[in-house]
C-alpha positions in Angstrom: 9.6 26.3 13.2 7.8 27.9 10.2 7.8 26.3 6.7 9.9 29.2 5.4 12.6 28.7 8.0 12.5 24.9 7.5 13.0 25.3 3.8 15.9 27.6 4.3 17.5 25.0 6.5 17.0 22.3 3.9 18.8 24.4 1.3 21.9 24.5 3.6 22.1 20.7 4.0 24.3 18.7 1.6 23.2 15.5 0.0 23.7 12.3 2.0 26.6 10.0 1.1 24.4 7.2 -0.2 23.0 6.5 -3.6 19.6 5.5 -5.1 18.7 4.0 -8.4 15.4 4.4 -10.3 13.9 1.2 -11.6 10.2 1.8 -11.8 10.0 0.5 -15.4 13.1 -1.6 -15.8 14.7 -4.7 -14.3 16.7 -3.5 -11.3 19.2 -6.4 -11.7 20.2 -4.7 -15.0 20.1 -1.1 -13.9 22.4 -0.4 -11.0 23.0 3.2 -12.0 23.2 5.4 -8.9 21.7 8.8 -8.4 22.1 11.2 -5.4 20.0 10.8 -2.3 17.9 13.8 -1.2 17.5 15.6 2.1 15.4 14.2 4.9 13.8 17.6 5.5 12.4 18.9 8.7 9.3 16.7 9.1 10.6 13.2 9.8 9.3 11.7 13.1 10.4 8.2 14.0 6.9 7.0 14.9 7.7 3.3 14.5 4.2 2.7 13.1 4.4 -0.7 11.4 1.5 -0.6 9.0 0.8 -0.8 5.3 -2.2 1.6 5.2 -0.9 4.9 6.4 -4.0 7.1 5.7 -5.5 7.2 9.1 -4.5 8.7 12.5 -4.2 5.6 14.8 -5.6 7.5 17.8 -8.7 9.2 16.3 -9.2 6.7 13.4 -9.8 9.6 11.1 -8.8 8.7 7.5 -7.2 11.4 5.4 -9.2 12.1 2.2 -7.5 12.2 -1.2 -6.8 10.3 -4.4 -5.8 6.8 -3.5 -2.2 5.8 -4.2 -0.7 2.3 -3.9 3.1 2.5 -3.6 5.4 -0.5 -3.9 9.1 0.1 -3.0 11.9 -2.4 -3.5 15.3 -1.9 -1.8 18.5 -3.4 -3.3 22.1 -3.4 -2.2 24.5 -2.4 -5.0 27.9 -4.2 -4.7 30.3 -5.7 -7.2 28.2 -4.7 -10.1 25.1 -6.6 -8.8 21.8 -5.7 -7.2 20.8 -7.9 -4.2 17.4 -7.5 -2.4 17.8 -5.9 1.0 15.6 -8.4 2.9 14.7 -7.1 6.4 15.2 -3.5 5.6 13.0 -1.0 7.5 11.4 1.3 5.0 9.6 4.4 6.2 7.4 6.8 4.2 5.8 10.1 5.2 4.2 13.0 3.4 1.7 15.8 3.8 -2.0 15.6 3.4 -4.1 17.0 0.6 -3.9 20.5 2.2 -0.1 20.4 2.7 -0.1 19.5 6.4 2.3 17.0 8.0 1.2 15.1 11.1 2.9 15.2 14.5 4.5 18.7 13.9 3.3 22.2 14.8 3.9 24.6 12.0 2.7 28.0 10.9 -1.0 27.7 10.3 -1.4 24.1 11.5 -1.4 22.3 14.8 -0.9 18.5 14.1 1.3 17.5 17.0 0.2 14.1 18.4 -1.5 13.0 15.2 0.2 10.4 13.1 -1.6 10.3 9.7 0.4 9.6 6.5 3.3 8.0 8.3 4.4 4.4 8.7 7.0 1.7 7.9 7.2 -1.8 6.6 9.9 -4.5 6.8 11.1 -5.6 3.4 10.5 -9.3 2.5 12.9 -11.6 0.8 12.5 -9.6 -2.4 13.3 -6.3 -0.7 9.8 -5.1 -1.3 7.1 -3.4 0.8 3.6 -2.1 -0.1 1.9 1.0 1.2 -1.6 2.3 0.7 -1.8 6.1 0.9 -3.1 9.2 -0.9 -1.6 11.4 -3.6 0.2 14.1 -1.5 -0.8 17.7 -1.5 1.8 20.5 -1.7 2.7 23.7 0.0 4.5 26.9 -0.7 8.1 26.3 -1.9 7.7 22.5 -2.5 6.2 20.5 -5.3 4.3 17.3 -4.6 6.6 14.7 -3.1 6.8 11.7 -0.8 9.7 11.2 1.6 11.2 7.7 2.3 13.9 6.3 4.4 15.6 2.9 4.2 17.7 1.5 7.1 19.0 -1.7 8.7 21.9 -3.6 10.1 22.5 -7.0 8.5 24.1 -9.7 10.6 27.9 -9.2 10.6 27.7 -6.1 8.4 27.7 -2.3 9.0 24.4 -0.5 9.4 23.1 1.5 6.5 20.7 4.4 6.1 19.4 6.1 3.1 16.9 9.0 2.6 15.3 10.4 -0.5 12.1 11.7 -2.0 9.7 10.6 -4.8 8.0 13.0 -7.3 5.1 13.1 -9.7 4.4 14.0 -13.3 3.1 17.5 -13.6 0.3 16.5 -15.9 -1.1 14.1 -13.4 -0.7 16.6 -10.5 -2.7 19.1 -12.6 -5.6 16.6 -12.8 -5.4 15.6 -9.2 -5.2 19.1 -7.8 -8.3 20.1 -9.8 -10.3 17.8 -7.6 -11.5 18.0 -4.0 -10.0 18.1 -1.4 -7.0 19.5 -3.2 -8.6 22.2 -5.2 -7.8 25.7 -4.0 -7.1 29.1 -5.5 -3.5 29.5 -4.1 -0.7 29.0 -6.7 1.4 25.9 -6.3 5.1 25.3 -6.7 5.8 23.2 -9.8 8.6 20.7 -10.2 11.1 22.9 -12.0 10.6 25.6 -9.5 11.4 23.3 -6.5 15.2 23.6 -5.7 15.2 20.1 -4.2 13.5 18.5 -7.2 16.0 20.2 -9.5 18.9 18.3 -7.9 17.8 14.9 -9.2 14.0 14.9 -9.2 13.6 13.5 -12.8 15.3 10.3 -11.7 13.0 10.0 -8.7 9.7 10.6 -10.5 7.1 7.8 -10.1 5.7 6.1 -13.2 2.1 6.0 -12.2 -0.5 3.6 -13.6 -4.3 4.1 -13.2 -5.7 1.9 -10.4 -9.4 2.2 -9.8 -10.2 5.7 -8.7 -6.5 6.4 -8.0 -3.0 5.3 -9.1 -0.4 2.7 -8.4 3.4 2.8 -8.8 6.5 0.7 -8.2 9.9 2.2 -7.5 13.2 0.3 -7.1 15.9 1.8 -4.9 19.5 0.8 -4.8 22.0 1.5 -2.0 25.7 1.5 -2.8 27.1 -0.7 -0.1 30.7 -1.2 -1.3 
């Protein structure tokens, strides 16, 4: 499947019937304001790679180059006006490398089937939180910089849940990152406001990045409307 065809299919998919809440810079216990989920897209592969550092391919050991990014995600259940940590939730993240390539898929111009870089999951602790070490994602034609994530689980005695969305980046930071190797290239890139998926709710899903050594760090709180 080519990227062009994949993007056309994304445009035909309606938003999932779950909700997310941004809480990167506020107390999630006080901010259960739901926003729409976003499409999974064509590049999710259920690798079941339980790891915090997702930069490498586990078979070759090759580590993807890029600006370091530490990402903390916290999952909360929203019910009866309260936010409760979703302990035990499985939280997956996946995104493209600095050149816009996803692992374990064959696409126009790339052959990455069998590789598993920039994919992984963690199991949320009692606070609903997980930590990932990755790189600032690249971009490709039709999409701005973004990270996919999925939250799922089945608490004892309760119905299973699944939620999928995407995280975005401030354009000013992307401008600085993409001027550096290995991101720098002559091809024009799609910016946030030109990305039709970002336009649906991307501002509410934009990470608040803080400098961290040679890279960045961010926390993002997600809420699932459970009842």
